[in-house]
N, C-alpha and C positions, 0 to 999 in steps of 0.2 A: 433136231437132225444136223448133220454135218454140213460144212460149207460146200463140200463136193456134191451132196444131195441137192442142196439149193441151187447150185449152178446147173445141175442136170435139169431141174425143173424150169429155170429161167431159159435155158437153151432150147427146151422143148416148146415153150410158149413162143419164143421168137420164131422157131421154125413154123409152128402151127399158125401163127398170125402173119407169116411171110414179112417179118420186120427185118430191117438191116442188121447185121451183126453188131453194129456200134450201139444198138438199143441196150445191150448188156451193161454199157457204161451208164446209161440212163437209169437203169434199175439200181445200180450200185450208188449213184450220186443223188438221185431224186426219190426213187420209190422206196428203197430200203429205209431212209430216214423217216419217211412218212409212215411206214409199217411200225417203226420203233415208237413213234409218236402215238399211234392208234393203240398199240399194246399198253403203253403207259396209261392212256386214258381208261382203257378197260381195267387195268389193275386197280384204278381208283374209283371204279363204278361198282354198285351193287348189282347191276343188271346189264343188258346189252347196251352197247354204244352204237348210236346211229350216226354214221359219217355221210355228210353230204358232198357230192362231187359235182360242182358247177362248171360249165364251159360252153361256149358257143359251138355251133356246128363246126366239126373238123379239128377240134382241139385235142381229141385223143381220149375222151372220157371213158369210152367202153374199154379201150385197151388198158388204161390206168386201173380201172375197176377189176378187170380180169386178173391182172398181175397181183393186185392187192388181195383179192379173194383167195387165190391159189397160195400165195406165200403165207397169209395169215392162218389159213386153214390147215395147210400141210406142214408149215415149218415153225409156227409160232404158237401152236396149241390153242388157236382162237377159231372155232367153228364160225364161218362167215357166210352170210347169205347176201344176195345182191339183187336189185331189180332197178329198172330205169322208169322214169316218167313216161317214156315211150311205151313201156308194157302195160300201162294203165290208161291208154287212150280210150275214149268212148268208142263203142262199136260205130260202124259206118251208119247204121240205122239211128242210133241215138244222135249222131252229129247231124244227120238229115233233119231229124226233129228239131234240134237246136237252130239249124240254119232256117227252118221254116218259121220257128217262133221268134227268133231274135234278129239274125242277120245272115244273109246268104254266105258270107266269108267263113262262117263257122263249119262249113262243110270240109274245109281244109284242116287236117289235123295239126297240132303243134303248140298253138297259143294257149295261155290260160283260159279255161272254160271248156277245153276239148278233152280233159282228163277226168277219170273217175276217182276223184279225191277220196271219197269214203272208202273205196276199195284199197287205196294206198295205205290209208290209216289202219284198216283191219289187218292188212299183211304185216305191218310193223307190230301191231299189238299181238297177233298170233305167234310171230317169231319170238317175241319177248317172253311170252307166257307159256310156251309149249313145253310139254313134258318130254322125257327122254325119247320116247317112241312116237310122239305125235308127228304128224305129217302136215306140212303147210304148202299147199299148192301156190306156185309163184305165177302170176298172169304172164302171158306173152302176147305179142302183137305181130302179125304178119304183114309187113309193108307192101309185099308184092300184091296182096289182095286188098290192102287198105282196110284191114278189119282184124278183130281180136281172134286169136287162135281158141278153138273150142276147149272148154274147160278140162275135158278129159285128156287133153294133150299138154297141159301145162306141166313144166318141171316141178318136182316135189323136193323140198327141203325137210330132212328128218331131224327132229329134236329141237331144243332151244339154241338160238344163235347167240354167240358172244359179241359179234360184230355185225351190223346191217349197213351195207353200203347202198345208198340211193343216189343215183346220178341223173342229171337232166340239164338241158340247155337253159331253162328258166328256174332251175331250182334256187330257192331263197330269194327270188327277185322281189323287189319292193314296189309297191304301188306308187305312181307318180301323183303329184298335186293335180287336181281336177283341171286347173287352168292350163296345164301343160298340154292337155289333150286337144285344146281349141285349134291349134295349128297342125295341119297334116304333116307327117313325117316324110312322106314320099308320095309318088303318083298313085300307088294302090289306095292309100288312105284318102287322097284328095278326090280320086275319080270313083272309087267303089264304096267309100264310107264318108261321103261328104258332110253328113249330119253327125258324125262321130259315134254312132250308136255302137258299132262293133268294138272300137278301142275303148270306149267307156265300159262296156261289159267285161272286157279283158281286164281292165284296171280294177273294176269292182270285185272281180274273182280274186285278184291278188290281195285285196284288202280283207277278204272273207275266208272262204273254205281253204284256199291255198295257203293262207297264213297259218291256219291250224295245223296242216301238214307239215309246213316248214319249221314250226315251233317244236316238232318232235326231234330236230337235229341236235346232236350234242356238240358237233364241230362242223365247220364248213371249209372245204378245199375248193379253191378257185383255180381253174386253168384259164389264164388270161390271154386271149387272142391279141395280136398286135393292133388290130383295128377292124372295123366293120367291113372295110374293103378286103381285107384278108379273108374274112369269113365267106364273102361272096366268091372270091378267087378259089378258095378251097372247095367250096360246094360245086362250082362249076367244073373244077378239075375232077372231082369225084364222079360227076355225071358222065365226063368223057371217058373215064376209066371204065365205068359200067357199060358204056356204049361199045367200047372196044371188046370187053368181055363178052357182050352179047353177040357181037359179029363173029367171034372166034369159037363160040359155043356150038356143040352139035345141033342139028336141026331137030325139030320135033319128031318123036319116034325113035330118036337115037338116045343113048345114055346122057342124062343131064340136059336133055333138050328143052326143059322148061325155061332156061334162060332166054329163049327166044321170045317169050310172053312178057318180058320186062317192058315197062313203060319208061322210055328214055326221054328226058326233058331237053328241049333246045336251050341254048344260052339265055334267050330272052325269057323262056319260061322258068329257068332257074332264078333269074333276077327278080321276077314277079314273086316267085315262091319265097325268096328270102326276105322280101318286103313284109311279108306276114309277121316276121320275127324282128324287124329292124328296130322298132321303138324300144321293146323290152331289152334287146341285146345292147343297144347303145346306152341305155340307162344302166345297165349292170356294169358295163365296161368303165363307166364314169364313176359309180359310187361303191361298188362292191370291193375293189381292191383294199380299201381303207379299213373294212370290217371283216374280211375273211380271215379265218383262223390260220389258214395256210394258203400262201399265194405262190403260184408256179407260172412263170411267164412262158408262153409258147411262142417260139421264134417263127419267122416266115417260113423256114424249112420244116416246120412241125416239131423240132427238137424242144425238149423241156429243159428249163432252167432249173437251178437249185431251188429246193423249197424255202420259202421264208415264213417262219412261224412267228404268229403274234401271240405272246404271252401276256395274260391279263392277271 
């Protein structure tokens, strides 16, 4: 397709996602080189290429994935499927069972141990082996009700995928040495996990089932946040925006009145929430940049730097 048609696609996505106009430059300088790299990988592969996109909360994983999927599928002849680790969370009932059996902190979704890893592996396998008319349901999770969307409402991908995009905040995280778990990372670990049962189970999951899923990746893209402090600031700002959206939304009974039912966290609640992810996030920020196949620095203003490709 022509450059004009590509521009129309980019402009439409920018409008759809309410992004600033300058994001078009990000597409040109950051996303298109990454598209070209993925196309090159696909041309060298006998089957679908699985691209992992890692980034802490607020780094723009979902936005990057959306642009990659649309450009690859529509303008590069690479049918592309995508899903997030968020899409394969355990159901709330399953997390309640895990919380009862292992540790109460597992009721909160997000950390390793709260995903259906086998479901993720099955999705990748089905997308790789699908025939021309086969349909692969892609799981979806509704955060507003903290539960998985009913299977009959999952989006469907038709045919085999040339590229599979898998994104997540802890994607391809490595387990820490056991001795690193002895010292609490924050007040949540110190006060609510004093014996280290929760964090040890999280770490064990990274050694086992999660490693089997992450080993499916053909290449790893890291969106690197400036710091853990930035992640907390971004997540707090996100909650403020959600609160403002909720206040300005129609009341129940009016169009879109469901926004009134959103659960808005206070700043202290956001801080506690982020503590669940702090250990793994800090470890990834420290060690992953040296091994990621593509490193993209995320600035304080959320802008993306130029991709740095690691050629082996």
